[in-house]
N, C-alpha and C positions, 0 to 999 in steps of 0.2 A: 521736730518731734513735739507732739502735743499730748500731754498726759491728761487723763480725766480725773477730776475730783470725785469723791464718793457719790455726791449728789448727781453730778453729770453722768457718771457711769450708770446709776440707777435709771435715769431718764432715757439714755441712749439705748440701754438694753431693752426697755419697753418698746421703743421705736423699732429696734431690730426684730423683735418678736412679732409685733402687731402691724407694722407698716405705718401708713399715714393716719394720724389721730389728731383730734382736737385736744386742747389742754385739759378739759374736763374728763375726757376719756383716758388721758395719760394718768391723771390723778387717781382714777379708779384702779388702775393696774399696778400702781406702786405698792411696795411691801410695807412702807411706813407712811404715816401722815405727812403731808407737805402742803403748805399754804399755796393758794393760787398765785400770789405775788412771788413767792420763792420759786415756784415752777416756771413762771414766765421769765424770771431772771436767769435761771439755768438754761432755758431754751434760747434766750438772747445770746448768752455766752457761747453756747454750742453753735449757734449760727455764725457768730463772729469768728470762731475757730475753724469754721468750714465743715463741721460735721453734720449739720442739720439744715434743711431748707424748709421754707413754708410757702403755702399758696393759699390765696383767699378763695373761698367757695361760699357765695352768698355773703352773710355777715361774719362767718367764722373763718379762722385760720386753721389750716391743717399742717402739721409738722411731720417731716419724714427724714429718716437718716439718709445721708448722702452716700455713705460707704457701708460695706458689710462688716460684720464683727471681725472675721479673720483678717481682713485688710487693715482695719484700724489697729488691731493688736500687733500685727506685723510691723506697722509703721512705728508703734510705740516702743517696740523692742530694739529698734535700730539705734 
């Protein structure tokens, strides 16, 4: 069971809503200011936990949620 921190939850919700995004695009969608370094740290942790994948397109990385919101919350409540 993997619980989300408040910061992780904010980022994963953006990815659930918008699909595959670059970090700069994620920052625009967040409800509160977050530094680029902090966002990249959150994305790294979400990848390590298995919730997010990334792919390189040109020079940019695009991040995408691996699971849907209902599935993630179902796993959290077990």
